[in-house]
C-alpha positions in Angstrom: -11.6 7.0 15.6 -8.4 6.0 17.3 -4.9 7.0 16.2 -4.2 3.5 15.0 -7.5 3.3 13.0 -6.6 6.5 11.3 -3.1 5.2 10.5 -4.5 2.0 9.1 -7.0 3.9 7.0 -4.2 6.2 5.7 -2.1 3.1 4.9 -5.0 1.5 2.9 -5.6 4.8 1.1 -1.9 5.2 0.2 -1.4 1.6 -0.8 -4.5 1.5 -3.1 -3.6 4.9 -4.4 -0.1 3.8 -5.3 -1.5 0.7 -7.1 -3.8 2.8 -9.3 -1.3 5.6 -9.9 1.4 3.2 -10.9 -0.9 1.2 -13.2 -2.2 4.3 -14.9 1.1 6.0 -15.4 2.7 2.9 -16.8 -0.1 2.6 -19.3 0.2 6.3 -20.3 3.9 5.9 -20.8 3.7 2.8 -22.9 2.6 3.7 -26.5 1.9 0.1 -27.3 -0.5 -0.5 -24.4 -4.1 -1.2 -25.3 -7.1 -2.6 -23.4 -8.3 -4.5 -26.5 -6.7 -7.8 -25.5 -8.3 -7.7 -22.1 -11.7 -6.9 -23.5 -11.8 -9.5 -26.3 -13.2 -12.9 -25.3 -15.3 -11.6 -22.4 -17.6 -14.3 -21.0 -19.9 -11.8 -19.3 -21.6 -9.1 -21.4 -19.6 -10.0 -24.5 -21.6 -7.5 -26.7 -20.5 -4.6 -24.4 -16.9 -5.6 -24.2 -16.6 -6.3 -27.9 -18.1 -2.9 -28.5 -15.5 -1.3 -26.2 -12.7 -3.3 -28.1 -14.0 -2.2 -31.5 -11.3 -0.1 -33.4 -13.6 2.9 -33.5 -14.0 2.9 -29.7 -10.7 1.5 -28.3 -9.0 4.9 -28.5 -11.3 6.6 -26.0 -11.6 3.4 -23.9 -7.8 3.4 -23.6 -7.7 7.1 -22.7 -10.4 6.8 -20.0 -8.7 3.7 -18.6 -5.2 5.2 -18.4 -6.3 8.5 -17.0 -9.0 7.1 -14.9 -6.5 4.9 -13.0 -4.0 7.7 -12.8 -6.5 10.3 -11.4 -8.0 7.8 -9.0 -4.5 7.0 -7.7 -3.4 10.6 -7.5 -6.5 11.5 -5.6 -6.0 8.8 -3.1 -2.3 9.5 -2.6 -2.9 13.2 -2.2 -6.0 12.8 -0.1 -8.3 15.0 -2.1 -11.6 14.3 -3.9 -11.5 10.8 -2.4 -15.3 10.1 -2.6 -15.6 10.8 -6.4 -12.3 9.0 -7.0 -13.6 6.0 -5.0 -16.8 5.9 -7.0 -14.7 6.0 -10.2 -12.5 3.2 -8.9 -15.5 1.1 -8.1 -16.8 1.6 -11.6 -13.4 0.6 -13.1 -13.2 -2.5 -10.9 -16.7 -3.6 -12.0 -15.7 -3.1 -15.6 -12.4 -5.1 -15.1 -14.1 -7.8 -13.1 -16.9 -8.7 -15.5 -14.9 -9.8 -18.6 -12.8 -12.3 -16.5 -15.8 -13.7 -14.7 -16.5 -17.3 -15.8 -19.3 -17.7 -13.2 -18.8 -18.7 -10.5 -15.0 -18.4 -11.0 -13.2 -15.1 -11.4 -10.2 -15.2 -13.6 -8.8 -18.0 -15.7 -8.9 -21.4 -14.2 -10.4 -22.0 -10.8 -8.1 -19.8 -8.7 -10.9 -17.5 -7.4 -14.4 -18.4 -6.5 -16.5 -15.2 -7.1 -14.0 -13.0 -5.1 -10.8 -11.8 -6.6 -8.7 -8.7 -6.2 -11.3 -6.5 -8.0 -13.9 -7.3 -5.4 -11.4 -6.6 -2.6 -10.5 -3.2 -4.2 -14.2 -2.4 -4.4 -14.6 -3.1 -0.7 -11.6 -0.9 0.2 -13.1 1.9 -1.9 -16.4 1.5 0.0 -14.4 1.6 3.3 -12.7 4.9 2.2 -16.1 6.4 1.4 -17.7 5.3 4.6 -14.9 6.5 6.9 -14.4 9.8 4.9 -10.7 9.0 4.4 -9.8 12.4 3.2 -10.3 13.8 6.7 -7.2 12.1 7.9 -3.8 13.4 6.7 -4.9 14.3 3.2 -4.2 17.4 1.2 -7.9 18.5 1.6 -7.6 18.6 5.4 -4.4 20.6 5.3 -5.6 23.2 2.7 -9.0 23.5 4.3 -7.5 25.0 7.4 -6.1 28.0 5.5 -9.1 28.8 3.3 -11.5 31.6 4.1 -14.9 30.4 5.3 -16.6 31.3 2.0 -14.1 29.1 0.1 -14.5 26.0 2.3 -14.3 22.7 0.4 
């Protein structure tokens, strides 16, 4: 991989990481935030999203959403555990995409035909997995140099 390809991969990783970290932290810091409004009225799999929005479930759904976004973002920014974070990010994006899918349109109105930002984020996560993005200027690559062989991560 060339130097510019590595820099581009790093920029993608940091940008996506920042988006997720910021989104997660702002949700954690806002005591009034809830995913219930987003979940209600889902056109795709309404039984699942109504169950998520149920008052007995919304607490853990909110917690997983807030901390899921935060940890995915932190992982990408630091450059450690990127593969599991990317898989988690893909799952979150699928869960965010389905309730706003009014097939074949994604989102309200007709602004996106099948593809919206959730699909783009999924593709970037796949790219980070395929190119093993934590190898390039991530915390894992720095720490790995200083660990004894038996502790290699």
